[in-house]
CHARMM internal coordinates of N, CA and C (Angstrom, degrees):
IC EDIT
DIST 1 N 1 CA 1.4515
DIST 1 CA 1 C 1.5515
ANGL 1 N 1 CA 1 C 109.67
DIST 1 C 2 N 1.2826
ANGL 1 CA 1 C 2 N 117.66
DIHE 1 N 1 CA 1 C 2 N -28.17
DIST 2 N 2 CA 1.5079
ANGL 1 C 2 N 2 CA 122.88
DIHE 1 CA 1 C 2 N 2 CA -170.64
DIST 2 CA 2 C 1.3997
ANGL 2 N 2 CA 2 C 115.73
DIHE 1 C 2 N 2 CA 2 C 85.08
DIST 2 C 3 N 1.3193
ANGL 2 CA 2 C 3 N 118.73
DIHE 2 N 2 CA 2 C 3 N -176.18
DIST 3 N 3 CA 1.5083
ANGL 2 C 3 N 3 CA 124.85
DIHE 2 CA 2 C 3 N 3 CA -176.15
DIST 3 CA 3 C 1.5456
ANGL 3 N 3 CA 3 C 105.31
DIHE 2 C 3 N 3 CA 3 C -67.59
DIST 3 C 4 N 1.4259
ANGL 3 CA 3 C 4 N 113.73
DIHE 3 N 3 CA 3 C 4 N 146.68
DIST 4 N 4 CA 1.4099
ANGL 3 C 4 N 4 CA 119.80
DIHE 3 CA 3 C 4 N 4 CA 178.33
DIST 4 CA 4 C 1.5556
ANGL 4 N 4 CA 4 C 108.82
DIHE 3 C 4 N 4 CA 4 C -135.32
DIST 4 C 5 N 1.4099
ANGL 4 CA 4 C 5 N 112.66
DIHE 4 N 4 CA 4 C 5 N 157.30
DIST 5 N 5 CA 1.4373
ANGL 4 C 5 N 5 CA 113.69
DIHE 4 CA 4 C 5 N 5 CA 168.09
DIST 5 CA 5 C 1.5129
ANGL 5 N 5 CA 5 C 102.66
DIHE 4 C 5 N 5 CA 5 C -116.81
DIST 5 C 6 N 1.3089
ANGL 5 CA 5 C 6 N 114.21
DIHE 5 N 5 CA 5 C 6 N 127.63
DIST 6 N 6 CA 1.4588
ANGL 5 C 6 N 6 CA 120.15
DIHE 5 CA 5 C 6 N 6 CA -179.91
DIST 6 CA 6 C 1.5797
ANGL 6 N 6 CA 6 C 113.26
DIHE 5 C 6 N 6 CA 6 C -127.06
DIST 6 C 7 N 1.2934
ANGL 6 CA 6 C 7 N 112.32
DIHE 6 N 6 CA 6 C 7 N 133.99
DIST 7 N 7 CA 1.3936
ANGL 6 C 7 N 7 CA 125.56
DIHE 6 CA 6 C 7 N 7 CA 179.84
DIST 7 CA 7 C 1.4483
ANGL 7 N 7 CA 7 C 118.25
DIHE 6 C 7 N 7 CA 7 C -125.23
DIST 7 C 8 N 1.3195
ANGL 7 CA 7 C 8 N 124.84
DIHE 7 N 7 CA 7 C 8 N 131.44
DIST 8 N 8 CA 1.4530
ANGL 7 C 8 N 8 CA 124.91
DIHE 7 CA 7 C 8 N 8 CA -176.60
DIST 8 CA 8 C 1.6270
ANGL 8 N 8 CA 8 C 97.40
DIHE 7 C 8 N 8 CA 8 C -108.36
DIST 8 C 9 N 1.3779
ANGL 8 CA 8 C 9 N 111.12
DIHE 8 N 8 CA 8 C 9 N 132.30
DIST 9 N 9 CA 1.4936
ANGL 8 C 9 N 9 CA 116.66
DIHE 8 CA 8 C 9 N 9 CA 172.26
DIST 9 CA 9 C 1.5413
ANGL 9 N 9 CA 9 C 106.27
DIHE 8 C 9 N 9 CA 9 C -110.88
DIST 9 C 10 N 1.3157
ANGL 9 CA 9 C 10 N 116.98
DIHE 9 N 9 CA 9 C 10 N 123.15
DIST 10 N 10 CA 1.4027
ANGL 9 C 10 N 10 CA 123.16
DIHE 9 CA 9 C 10 N 10 CA -176.74
DIST 10 CA 10 C 1.5507
ANGL 10 N 10 CA 10 C 110.14
DIHE 9 C 10 N 10 CA 10 C -109.16
DIST 10 C 11 N 1.3695
ANGL 10 CA 10 C 11 N 114.55
DIHE 10 N 10 CA 10 C 11 N 139.00
DIST 11 N 11 CA 1.6082
ANGL 10 C 11 N 11 CA 118.53
DIHE 10 CA 10 C 11 N 11 CA 176.97
DIST 11 CA 11 C 1.4435
ANGL 11 N 11 CA 11 C 108.26
DIHE 10 C 11 N 11 CA 11 C -55.14
DIST 11 C 12 N 1.3311
ANGL 11 CA 11 C 12 N 121.50
DIHE 11 N 11 CA 11 C 12 N 140.23
DIST 12 N 12 CA 1.3886
ANGL 11 C 12 N 12 CA 128.29
DIHE 11 CA 11 C 12 N 12 CA 174.67
DIST 12 CA 12 C 1.5089
ANGL 12 N 12 CA 12 C 111.67
DIHE 11 C 12 N 12 CA 12 C -141.33
DIST 12 C 13 N 1.3576
ANGL 12 CA 12 C 13 N 123.37
DIHE 12 N 12 CA 12 C 13 N 124.10
DIST 13 N 13 CA 1.3455
ANGL 12 C 13 N 13 CA 122.14
DIHE 12 CA 12 C 13 N 13 CA 179.58
DIST 13 CA 13 C 1.5434
ANGL 13 N 13 CA 13 C 118.70
DIHE 12 C 13 N 13 CA 13 C -59.57
DIST 13 C 14 N 1.3346
ANGL 13 CA 13 C 14 N 109.90
DIHE 13 N 13 CA 13 C 14 N -21.98
DIST 14 N 14 CA 1.4550
ANGL 13 C 14 N 14 CA 115.52
DIHE 13 CA 13 C 14 N 14 CA -179.15
DIST 14 CA 14 C 1.4850
ANGL 14 N 14 CA 14 C 119.06
DIHE 13 C 14 N 14 CA 14 C -97.39
DIST 14 C 15 N 1.3406
ANGL 14 CA 14 C 15 N 116.05
DIHE 14 N 14 CA 14 C 15 N -1.92
DIST 15 N 15 CA 1.4671
ANGL 14 C 15 N 15 CA 124.02
DIHE 14 CA 14 C 15 N 15 CA 175.65
DIST 15 CA 15 C 1.5136
ANGL 15 N 15 CA 15 C 108.62
DIHE 14 C 15 N 15 CA 15 C -149.26
DIST 15 C 16 N 1.3773
ANGL 15 CA 15 C 16 N 110.43
DIHE 15 N 15 CA 15 C 16 N 119.86
DIST 16 N 16 CA 1.5099
ANGL 15 C 16 N 16 CA 117.57
DIHE 15 CA 15 C 16 N 16 CA -177.72
DIST 16 CA 16 C 1.3869
ANGL 16 N 16 CA 16 C 113.16
DIHE 15 C 16 N 16 CA 16 C -62.81
DIST 16 C 17 N 1.3192
ANGL 16 CA 16 C 17 N 118.29
DIHE 16 N 16 CA 16 C 17 N -28.79
DIST 17 N 17 CA 1.4794
ANGL 16 C 17 N 17 CA 121.77
DIHE 16 CA 16 C 17 N 17 CA 177.82
DIST 17 CA 17 C 1.5824
ANGL 17 N 17 CA 17 C 111.25
DIHE 16 C 17 N 17 CA 17 C -69.53
DIST 17 C 18 N 1.2488
ANGL 17 CA 17 C 18 N 114.30
DIHE 17 N 17 CA 17 C 18 N -29.04
DIST 18 N 18 CA 1.5294
ANGL 17 C 18 N 18 CA 120.33
DIHE 17 CA 17 C 18 N 18 CA -176.48
DIST 18 CA 18 C 1.4994
ANGL 18 N 18 CA 18 C 108.57
DIHE 17 C 18 N 18 CA 18 C 97.35
DIST 18 C 19 N 1.2460
ANGL 18 CA 18 C 19 N 117.29
DIHE 18 N 18 CA 18 C 19 N 174.11
DIST 19 N 19 CA 1.4249
ANGL 18 C 19 N 19 CA 126.16
DIHE 18 CA 18 C 19 N 19 CA 176.29
DIST 19 CA 19 C 1.5962
ANGL 19 N 19 CA 19 C 106.96
DIHE 18 C 19 N 19 CA 19 C -85.70
DIST 19 C 20 N 1.3889
ANGL 19 CA 19 C 20 N 109.75
DIHE 19 N 19 CA 19 C 20 N 134.73
DIST 20 N 20 CA 1.3936
ANGL 19 C 20 N 20 CA 115.53
DIHE 19 CA 19 C 20 N 20 CA -174.98
DIST 20 CA 20 C 1.5514
ANGL 20 N 20 CA 20 C 109.51
DIHE 19 C 20 N 20 CA 20 C -105.53
DIST 20 C 21 N 1.3180
ANGL 20 CA 20 C 21 N 116.73
DIHE 20 N 20 CA 20 C 21 N 118.80
DIST 21 N 21 CA 1.4731
ANGL 20 C 21 N 21 CA 121.74
DIHE 20 CA 20 C 21 N 21 CA -172.76
DIST 21 CA 21 C 1.4185
ANGL 21 N 21 CA 21 C 111.88
DIHE 20 C 21 N 21 CA 21 C -119.85
DIST 21 C 22 N 1.2950
ANGL 21 CA 21 C 22 N 122.57
DIHE 21 N 21 CA 21 C 22 N 103.21
DIST 22 N 22 CA 1.5468
ANGL 21 C 22 N 22 CA 123.57
DIHE 21 CA 21 C 22 N 22 CA 179.77
DIST 22 CA 22 C 1.4838
ANGL 22 N 22 CA 22 C 112.52
DIHE 21 C 22 N 22 CA 22 C -78.61
DIST 22 C 23 N 1.3230
ANGL 22 CA 22 C 23 N 111.42
DIHE 22 N 22 CA 22 C 23 N 131.31
DIST 23 N 23 CA 1.5331
ANGL 22 C 23 N 23 CA 123.34
DIHE 22 CA 22 C 23 N 23 CA 175.01
DIST 23 CA 23 C 1.4662
ANGL 23 N 23 CA 23 C 107.89
DIHE 22 C 23 N 23 CA 23 C -85.58
DIST 23 C 24 N 1.3599
ANGL 23 CA 23 C 24 N 115.28
DIHE 23 N 23 CA 23 C 24 N 128.14
DIST 24 N 24 CA 1.4213
ANGL 23 C 24 N 24 CA 119.53
DIHE 23 CA 23 C 24 N 24 CA -176.12
DIST 24 CA 24 C 1.6733
ANGL 24 N 24 CA 24 C 105.58
DIHE 23 C 24 N 24 CA 24 C -117.43
DIST 24 C 25 N 1.2812
ANGL 24 CA 24 C 25 N 115.00
DIHE 24 N 24 CA 24 C 25 N 142.77
DIST 25 N 25 CA 1.4715
ANGL 24 C 25 N 25 CA 121.61
DIHE 24 CA 24 C 25 N 25 CA -172.15
DIST 25 CA 25 C 1.5360
ANGL 25 N 25 CA 25 C 106.46
DIHE 24 C 25 N 25 CA 25 C -110.91
DIST 25 C 26 N 1.3071
ANGL 25 CA 25 C 26 N 115.40
DIHE 25 N 25 CA 25 C 26 N 153.47
DIST 26 N 26 CA 1.5410
ANGL 25 C 26 N 26 CA 124.39
DIHE 25 CA 25 C 26 N 26 CA 174.61
DIST 26 CA 26 C 1.5505
ANGL 26 N 26 CA 26 C 104.56
DIHE 25 C 26 N 26 CA 26 C -51.74
DIST 26 C 27 N 1.3420
ANGL 26 CA 26 C 27 N 118.53
DIHE 26 N 26 CA 26 C 27 N 167.35
DIST 27 N 27 CA 1.3989
ANGL 26 C 27 N 27 CA 127.98
DIHE 26 CA 26 C 27 N 27 CA 179.92
DIST 27 CA 27 C 1.5498
ANGL 27 N 27 CA 27 C 114.12
DIHE 26 C 27 N 27 CA 27 C -56.70
DIST 27 C 28 N 1.4050
ANGL 27 CA 27 C 28 N 112.90
DIHE 27 N 27 CA 27 C 28 N -39.62
DIST 28 N 28 CA 1.4476
ANGL 27 C 28 N 28 CA 118.21
DIHE 27 CA 27 C 28 N 28 CA -176.53
DIST 28 CA 28 C 1.6347
ANGL 28 N 28 CA 28 C 106.95
DIHE 27 C 28 N 28 CA 28 C -88.63
DIST 28 C 29 N 1.3219
ANGL 28 CA 28 C 29 N 118.15
DIHE 28 N 28 CA 28 C 29 N -1.14
DIST 29 N 29 CA 1.4599
ANGL 28 C 29 N 29 CA 118.55
DIHE 28 CA 28 C 29 N 29 CA 173.05
DIST 29 CA 29 C 1.6070
ANGL 29 N 29 CA 29 C 111.76
DIHE 28 C 29 N 29 CA 29 C 81.32
DIST 29 C 30 N 1.3089
ANGL 29 CA 29 C 30 N 119.74
DIHE 29 N 29 CA 29 C 30 N 2.96
DIST 30 N 30 CA 1.3857
ANGL 29 C 30 N 30 CA 119.04
DIHE 29 CA 29 C 30 N 30 CA -171.82
DIST 30 CA 30 C 1.5337
ANGL 30 N 30 CA 30 C 115.78
DIHE 29 C 30 N 30 CA 30 C -87.08
DIST 30 C 31 N 1.3115
ANGL 30 CA 30 C 31 N 116.33
DIHE 30 N 30 CA 30 C 31 N -26.16
DIST 31 N 31 CA 1.4659
ANGL 30 C 31 N 31 CA 123.10
DIHE 30 CA 30 C 31 N 31 CA 176.55
DIST 31 CA 31 C 1.4608
ANGL 31 N 31 CA 31 C 117.34
DIHE 30 C 31 N 31 CA 31 C -130.18
DIST 31 C 32 N 1.3206
ANGL 31 CA 31 C 32 N 122.48
DIHE 31 N 31 CA 31 C 32 N 159.82
DIST 32 N 32 CA 1.4136
ANGL 31 C 32 N 32 CA 125.66
DIHE 31 CA 31 C 32 N 32 CA 176.33
DIST 32 CA 32 C 1.4959
ANGL 32 N 32 CA 32 C 106.78
DIHE 31 C 32 N 32 CA 32 C -87.79
DIST 32 C 33 N 1.4848
ANGL 32 CA 32 C 33 N 114.94
DIHE 32 N 32 CA 32 C 33 N 132.31
DIST 33 N 33 CA 1.4683
ANGL 32 C 33 N 33 CA 116.06
DIHE 32 CA 32 C 33 N 33 CA 177.16
DIST 33 CA 33 C 1.4889
ANGL 33 N 33 CA 33 C 111.20
DIHE 32 C 33 N 33 CA 33 C -63.96
DIST 33 C 34 N 1.3596
ANGL 33 CA 33 C 34 N 114.99
DIHE 33 N 33 CA 33 C 34 N 142.65
DIST 34 N 34 CA 1.5333
ANGL 33 C 34 N 34 CA 120.81
DIHE 33 CA 33 C 34 N 34 CA -175.89
DIST 34 CA 34 C 1.4748
ANGL 34 N 34 CA 34 C 115.53
DIHE 33 C 34 N 34 CA 34 C -55.19
DIST 34 C 35 N 1.3435
ANGL 34 CA 34 C 35 N 118.47
DIHE 34 N 34 CA 34 C 35 N -36.32
DIST 35 N 35 CA 1.5050
ANGL 34 C 35 N 35 CA 122.98
DIHE 34 CA 34 C 35 N 35 CA -176.94
DIST 35 CA 35 C 1.5084
ANGL 35 N 35 CA 35 C 110.56
DIHE 34 C 35 N 35 CA 35 C -70.32
DIST 35 C 36 N 1.2964
ANGL 35 CA 35 C 36 N 120.07
DIHE 35 N 35 CA 35 C 36 N -10.75
DIST 36 N 36 CA 1.4433
ANGL 35 C 36 N 36 CA 125.53
DIHE 35 CA 35 C 36 N 36 CA -179.54
DIST 36 CA 36 C 1.4675
ANGL 36 N 36 CA 36 C 115.50
DIHE 35 C 36 N 36 CA 36 C -124.84
DIST 36 C 37 N 1.4468
ANGL 36 CA 36 C 37 N 117.44
DIHE 36 N 36 CA 36 C 37 N 12.50
DIST 37 N 37 CA 1.4846
ANGL 36 C 37 N 37 CA 124.70
DIHE 36 CA 36 C 37 N 37 CA 175.33
DIST 37 CA 37 C 1.4546
ANGL 37 N 37 CA 37 C 111.90
DIHE 36 C 37 N 37 CA 37 C -79.38
DIST 37 C 38 N 1.2849
ANGL 37 CA 37 C 38 N 121.78
DIHE 37 N 37 CA 37 C 38 N 73.84
DIST 38 N 38 CA 1.4187
ANGL 37 C 38 N 38 CA 125.64
DIHE 37 CA 37 C 38 N 38 CA -176.35
DIST 38 CA 38 C 1.5736
ANGL 38 N 38 CA 38 C 114.67
DIHE 37 C 38 N 38 CA 38 C -72.46
DIST 38 C 39 N 1.3499
ANGL 38 CA 38 C 39 N 119.59
DIHE 38 N 38 CA 38 C 39 N 134.84
DIST 39 N 39 CA 1.4276
ANGL 38 C 39 N 39 CA 120.35
DIHE 38 CA 38 C 39 N 39 CA 172.38
DIST 39 CA 39 C 1.5489
ANGL 39 N 39 CA 39 C 105.23
DIHE 38 C 39 N 39 CA 39 C -78.01
DIST 39 C 40 N 1.3989
ANGL 39 CA 39 C 40 N 115.62
DIHE 39 N 39 CA 39 C 40 N 132.29
DIST 40 N 40 CA 1.4276
ANGL 39 C 40 N 40 CA 119.13
DIHE 39 CA 39 C 40 N 40 CA 179.42
DIST 40 CA 40 C 1.4202
ANGL 40 N 40 CA 40 C 106.71
DIHE 39 C 40 N 40 CA 40 C -79.46
DIST 40 C 41 N 1.4000
ANGL 40 CA 40 C 41 N 113.41
DIHE 40 N 40 CA 40 C 41 N 148.05
DIST 41 N 41 CA 1.4174
ANGL 40 C 41 N 41 CA 125.00
DIHE 40 CA 40 C 41 N 41 CA -175.44
DIST 41 CA 41 C 1.5341
ANGL 41 N 41 CA 41 C 106.92
DIHE 40 C 41 N 41 CA 41 C -126.49
DIST 41 C 42 N 1.3049
ANGL 41 CA 41 C 42 N 117.41
DIHE 41 N 41 CA 41 C 42 N 158.08
DIST 42 N 42 CA 1.4988
ANGL 41 C 42 N 42 CA 120.22
DIHE 41 CA 41 C 42 N 42 CA 177.07
DIST 42 CA 42 C 1.5304
ANGL 42 N 42 CA 42 C 108.69
DIHE 41 C 42 N 42 CA 42 C -58.45
DIST 42 C 43 N 1.2958
ANGL 42 CA 42 C 43 N 115.32
DIHE 42 N 42 CA 42 C 43 N 134.28
DIST 43 N 43 CA 1.5513
ANGL 42 C 43 N 43 CA 123.96
DIHE 42 CA 42 C 43 N 43 CA 179.52
DIST 43 CA 43 C 1.4621
ANGL 43 N 43 CA 43 C 112.07
DIHE 42 C 43 N 43 CA 43 C 87.50
DIST 43 C 44 N 1.4029
ANGL 43 CA 43 C 44 N 119.90
DIHE 43 N 43 CA 43 C 44 N -0.33
DIST 44 N 44 CA 1.4145
ANGL 43 C 44 N 44 CA 119.61
DIHE 43 CA 43 C 44 N 44 CA 172.56
DIST 44 CA 44 C 1.5731
ANGL 44 N 44 CA 44 C 110.80
DIHE 43 C 44 N 44 CA 44 C -64.57
DIST 44 C 45 N 1.2996
ANGL 44 CA 44 C 45 N 117.81
DIHE 44 N 44 CA 44 C 45 N 145.77
DIST 45 N 45 CA 1.3899
ANGL 44 C 45 N 45 CA 124.54
DIHE 44 CA 44 C 45 N 45 CA 174.37
DIST 45 CA 45 C 1.5181
ANGL 45 N 45 CA 45 C 107.60
DIHE 44 C 45 N 45 CA 45 C -113.52
DIST 45 C 46 N 1.3673
ANGL 45 CA 45 C 46 N 121.28
DIHE 45 N 45 CA 45 C 46 N 135.92
DIST 46 N 46 CA 1.4908
ANGL 45 C 46 N 46 CA 123.94
DIHE 45 CA 45 C 46 N 46 CA -176.68
DIST 46 CA 46 C 1.4791
ANGL 46 N 46 CA 46 C 108.95
DIHE 45 C 46 N 46 CA 46 C -120.06
DIST 46 C 47 N 1.3624
ANGL 46 CA 46 C 47 N 118.94
DIHE 46 N 46 CA 46 C 47 N 127.90
DIST 47 N 47 CA 1.5068
ANGL 46 C 47 N 47 CA 121.84
DIHE 46 CA 46 C 47 N 47 CA -179.84
DIST 47 CA 47 C 1.4656
ANGL 47 N 47 CA 47 C 103.75
DIHE 46 C 47 N 47 CA 47 C -116.96
DIST 47 C 48 N 1.3867
ANGL 47 CA 47 C 48 N 113.13
DIHE 47 N 47 CA 47 C 48 N 126.21
DIST 48 N 48 CA 1.4680
ANGL 47 C 48 N 48 CA 119.33
DIHE 47 CA 47 C 48 N 48 CA 178.81
DIST 48 CA 48 C 1.5233
ANGL 48 N 48 CA 48 C 107.60
DIHE 47 C 48 N 48 CA 48 C -124.56
DIST 48 C 49 N 1.2723
ANGL 48 CA 48 C 49 N 117.48
DIHE 48 N 48 CA 48 C 49 N 131.89
DIST 49 N 49 CA 1.4214
ANGL 48 C 49 N 49 CA 126.22
DIHE 48 CA 48 C 49 N 49 CA 176.78
DIST 49 CA 49 C 1.5395
ANGL 49 N 49 CA 49 C 112.18
DIHE 48 C 49 N 49 CA 49 C -136.60
DIST 49 C 50 N 1.3638
ANGL 49 CA 49 C 50 N 111.25
DIHE 49 N 49 CA 49 C 50 N 155.92
DIST 50 N 50 CA 1.4065
ANGL 49 C 50 N 50 CA 116.96
DIHE 49 CA 49 C 50 N 50 CA 177.54
DIST 50 CA 50 C 1.6571
ANGL 50 N 50 CA 50 C 107.91
DIHE 49 C 50 N 50 CA 50 C -72.33
DIST 50 C 51 N 1.3080
ANGL 50 CA 50 C 51 N 117.91
DIHE 50 N 50 CA 50 C 51 N 136.06
DIST 51 N 51 CA 1.4426
ANGL 50 C 51 N 51 CA 123.42
DIHE 50 CA 50 C 51 N 51 CA -178.06
DIST 51 CA 51 C 1.4928
ANGL 51 N 51 CA 51 C 104.22
DIHE 50 C 51 N 51 CA 51 C -82.91
DIST 51 C 52 N 1.2991
ANGL 51 CA 51 C 52 N 115.93
DIHE 51 N 51 CA 51 C 52 N 118.92
DIST 52 N 52 CA 1.4548
ANGL 51 C 52 N 52 CA 118.39
DIHE 51 CA 51 C 52 N 52 CA 179.77
DIST 52 CA 52 C 1.4807
ANGL 52 N 52 CA 52 C 116.28
DIHE 51 C 52 N 52 CA 52 C -80.04
DIST 52 C 53 N 1.4034
ANGL 52 CA 52 C 53 N 119.80
DIHE 52 N 52 CA 52 C 53 N -9.32
DIST 53 N 53 CA 1.4275
ANGL 52 C 53 N 53 CA 125.41
DIHE 52 CA 52 C 53 N 53 CA 173.88
DIST 53 CA 53 C 1.5271
ANGL 53 N 53 CA 53 C 108.96
DIHE 52 C 53 N 53 CA 53 C -57.31
DIST 53 C 54 N 1.3164
ANGL 53 CA 53 C 54 N 112.82
DIHE 53 N 53 CA 53 C 54 N 132.85
DIST 54 N 54 CA 1.4783
ANGL 53 C 54 N 54 CA 122.55
DIHE 53 CA 53 C 54 N 54 CA 166.35
DIST 54 CA 54 C 1.3643
ANGL 54 N 54 CA 54 C 113.39
DIHE 53 C 54 N 54 CA 54 C -76.83
DIST 54 C 55 N 1.2488
ANGL 54 CA 54 C 55 N 124.34
DIHE 54 N 54 CA 54 C 55 N 161.63
DIST 55 N 55 CA 1.5259
ANGL 54 C 55 N 55 CA 134.28
DIHE 54 CA 54 C 55 N 55 CA 173.50
DIST 55 CA 55 C 1.5807
ANGL 55 N 55 CA 55 C 103.14
DIHE 54 C 55 N 55 CA 55 C -54.38
DIST 55 C 56 N 1.3822
ANGL 55 CA 55 C 56 N 120.29
DIHE 55 N 55 CA 55 C 56 N -47.33
DIST 56 N 56 CA 1.4165
ANGL 55 C 56 N 56 CA 120.69
DIHE 55 CA 55 C 56 N 56 CA -177.32
DIST 56 CA 56 C 1.4570
ANGL 56 N 56 CA 56 C 113.38
DIHE 55 C 56 N 56 CA 56 C -74.70
DIST 56 C 57 N 1.4095
ANGL 56 CA 56 C 57 N 119.31
DIHE 56 N 56 CA 56 C 57 N -23.97
DIST 57 N 57 CA 1.4854
ANGL 56 C 57 N 57 CA 123.37
DIHE 56 CA 56 C 57 N 57 CA 174.91
DIST 57 CA 57 C 1.4312
ANGL 57 N 57 CA 57 C 107.28
DIHE 56 C 57 N 57 CA 57 C -73.52
DIST 57 C 58 N 1.3449
ANGL 57 CA 57 C 58 N 116.61
DIHE 57 N 57 CA 57 C 58 N -39.05
DIST 58 N 58 CA 1.5905
ANGL 57 C 58 N 58 CA 117.09
DIHE 57 CA 57 C 58 N 58 CA -179.96
DIST 58 CA 58 C 1.5101
ANGL 58 N 58 CA 58 C 107.12
DIHE 57 C 58 N 58 CA 58 C -65.11
DIST 58 C 59 N 1.3157
ANGL 58 CA 58 C 59 N 116.79
DIHE 58 N 58 CA 58 C 59 N -39.41
DIST 59 N 59 CA 1.5266
ANGL 58 C 59 N 59 CA 116.10
DIHE 58 CA 58 C 59 N 59 CA -175.00
DIST 59 CA 59 C 1.4955
ANGL 59 N 59 CA 59 C 104.99
DIHE 58 C 59 N 59 CA 59 C -67.20
DIST 59 C 60 N 1.3414
ANGL 59 CA 59 C 60 N 121.73
DIHE 59 N 59 CA 59 C 60 N -38.72
DIST 60 N 60 CA 1.4533
ANGL 59 C 60 N 60 CA 119.97
DIHE 59 CA 59 C 60 N 60 CA -172.87
DIST 60 CA 60 C 1.5202
ANGL 60 N 60 CA 60 C 109.35
DIHE 59 C 60 N 60 CA 60 C -73.64
DIST 60 C 61 N 1.2868
ANGL 60 CA 60 C 61 N 118.59
DIHE 60 N 60 CA 60 C 61 N -27.33
DIST 61 N 61 CA 1.4996
ANGL 60 C 61 N 61 CA 119.66
DIHE 60 CA 60 C 61 N 61 CA 170.66
DIST 61 CA 61 C 1.5449
ANGL 61 N 61 CA 61 C 113.31
DIHE 60 C 61 N 61 CA 61 C -63.04
DIST 61 C 62 N 1.2977
ANGL 61 CA 61 C 62 N 116.79
DIHE 61 N 61 CA 61 C 62 N -32.33
DIST 62 N 62 CA 1.4721
ANGL 61 C 62 N 62 CA 118.52
DIHE 61 CA 61 C 62 N 62 CA 179.96
DIST 62 CA 62 C 1.5967
ANGL 62 N 62 CA 62 C 108.80
DIHE 61 C 62 N 62 CA 62 C -77.19
DIST 62 C 63 N 1.2978
ANGL 62 CA 62 C 63 N 116.58
DIHE 62 N 62 CA 62 C 63 N -32.29
DIST 63 N 63 CA 1.4675
ANGL 62 C 63 N 63 CA 117.58
DIHE 62 CA 62 C 63 N 63 CA -172.79
DIST 63 CA 63 C 1.5078
ANGL 63 N 63 CA 63 C 110.30
DIHE 62 C 63 N 63 CA 63 C -89.25
DIST 63 C 64 N 1.3722
ANGL 63 CA 63 C 64 N 122.45
DIHE 63 N 63 CA 63 C 64 N -38.67
DIST 64 N 64 CA 1.4682
ANGL 63 C 64 N 64 CA 121.06
DIHE 63 CA 63 C 64 N 64 CA -176.10
DIST 64 CA 64 C 1.5872
ANGL 64 N 64 CA 64 C 109.20
DIHE 63 C 64 N 64 CA 64 C -100.24
DIST 64 C 65 N 1.3068
ANGL 64 CA 64 C 65 N 119.52
DIHE 64 N 64 CA 64 C 65 N 121.66
DIST 65 N 65 CA 1.4362
ANGL 64 C 65 N 65 CA 119.70
DIHE 64 CA 64 C 65 N 65 CA 178.23
DIST 65 CA 65 C 1.6025
ANGL 65 N 65 CA 65 C 110.12
DIHE 64 C 65 N 65 CA 65 C -61.18
DIST 65 C 66 N 1.4290
ANGL 65 CA 65 C 66 N 110.58
DIHE 65 N 65 CA 65 C 66 N 147.15
DIST 66 N 66 CA 1.5248
ANGL 65 C 66 N 66 CA 117.14
DIHE 65 CA 65 C 66 N 66 CA 179.55
DIST 66 CA 66 C 1.5033
ANGL 66 N 66 CA 66 C 112.35
DIHE 65 C 66 N 66 CA 66 C -55.10
DIST 66 C 67 N 1.2219
ANGL 66 CA 66 C 67 N 124.07
DIHE 66 N 66 CA 66 C 67 N -34.92
DIST 67 N 67 CA 1.4320
ANGL 66 C 67 N 67 CA 121.78
DIHE 66 CA 66 C 67 N 67 CA -179.09
DIST 67 CA 67 C 1.5482
ANGL 67 N 67 CA 67 C 115.22
DIHE 66 C 67 N 67 CA 67 C -66.28
DIST 67 C 68 N 1.4105
ANGL 67 CA 67 C 68 N 109.40
DIHE 67 N 67 CA 67 C 68 N -33.53
DIST 68 N 68 CA 1.5118
ANGL 67 C 68 N 68 CA 110.73
DIHE 67 CA 67 C 68 N 68 CA 174.54
DIST 68 CA 68 C 1.4657
ANGL 68 N 68 CA 68 C 112.10
DIHE 67 C 68 N 68 CA 68 C -73.20
DIST 68 C 69 N 1.2011
ANGL 68 CA 68 C 69 N 122.00
DIHE 68 N 68 CA 68 C 69 N -26.21
DIST 69 N 69 CA 1.4833
ANGL 68 C 69 N 69 CA 125.29
DIHE 68 CA 68 C 69 N 69 CA -177.66
DIST 69 CA 69 C 1.5801
ANGL 69 N 69 CA 69 C 106.70
DIHE 68 C 69 N 69 CA 69 C -74.47
DIST 69 C 70 N 1.3770
ANGL 69 CA 69 C 70 N 117.76
DIHE 69 N 69 CA 69 C 70 N -41.18
DIST 70 N 70 CA 1.3563
ANGL 69 C 70 N 70 CA 125.65
DIHE 69 CA 69 C 70 N 70 CA 171.48
DIST 70 CA 70 C 1.5398
ANGL 70 N 70 CA 70 C 113.48
DIHE 69 C 70 N 70 CA 70 C -55.82
DIST 70 C 71 N 1.2966
ANGL 70 CA 70 C 71 N 115.31
DIHE 70 N 70 CA 70 C 71 N -49.30
DIST 71 N 71 CA 1.4600
ANGL 70 C 71 N 71 CA 121.61
DIHE 70 CA 70 C 71 N 71 CA -178.00
DIST 71 CA 71 C 1.6584
ANGL 71 N 71 CA 71 C 109.23
DIHE 70 C 71 N 71 CA 71 C -66.17
DIST 71 C 72 N 1.2851
ANGL 71 CA 71 C 72 N 117.35
DIHE 71 N 71 CA 71 C 72 N -35.70
DIST 72 N 72 CA 1.4038
ANGL 71 C 72 N 72 CA 119.83
DIHE 71 CA 71 C 72 N 72 CA -179.61
DIST 72 CA 72 C 1.5870
ANGL 72 N 72 CA 72 C 107.36
DIHE 71 C 72 N 72 CA 72 C -70.21
DIST 72 C 73 N 1.3688
ANGL 72 CA 72 C 73 N 114.12
DIHE 72 N 72 CA 72 C 73 N -34.97
DIST 73 N 73 CA 1.5157
ANGL 72 C 73 N 73 CA 112.62
DIHE 72 CA 72 C 73 N 73 CA 176.62
DIST 73 CA 73 C 1.4536
ANGL 73 N 73 CA 73 C 119.90
DIHE 72 C 73 N 73 CA 73 C -82.17
DIST 73 C 74 N 1.3796
ANGL 73 CA 73 C 74 N 116.09
DIHE 73 N 73 CA 73 C 74 N -8.39
DIST 74 N 74 CA 1.4176
ANGL 73 C 74 N 74 CA 125.80
DIHE 73 CA 73 C 74 N 74 CA 176.56
DIST 74 CA 74 C 1.3934
ANGL 74 N 74 CA 74 C 118.07
DIHE 73 C 74 N 74 CA 74 C 87.39
DIST 74 C 75 N 1.3889
ANGL 74 CA 74 C 75 N 114.75
DIHE 74 N 74 CA 74 C 75 N 12.00
DIST 75 N 75 CA 1.4696
ANGL 74 C 75 N 75 CA 119.65
DIHE 74 CA 74 C 75 N 75 CA 177.27
DIST 75 CA 75 C 1.4163
ANGL 75 N 75 CA 75 C 116.23
DIHE 74 C 75 N 75 CA 75 C -96.46
END
COOR INIT
IC SEED 1 N 1 CA 1 C
IC BUILD
């Protein structure tokens, strides 16, 4: 299926949109990282989208710190 962006939205009494919990995958994309391996509960909503990041873009994210990229973009 390729790389995916997965988010679990959980009901929350303090926020009508619910708690947003991003699911992260291992570097090779084959498994979910343990710290974001959420147990689904009744009422949870799941959003799945194709990850637009290319393999090269993913590699660059690991090499170049986020603050450097922001500085280069002027933000």
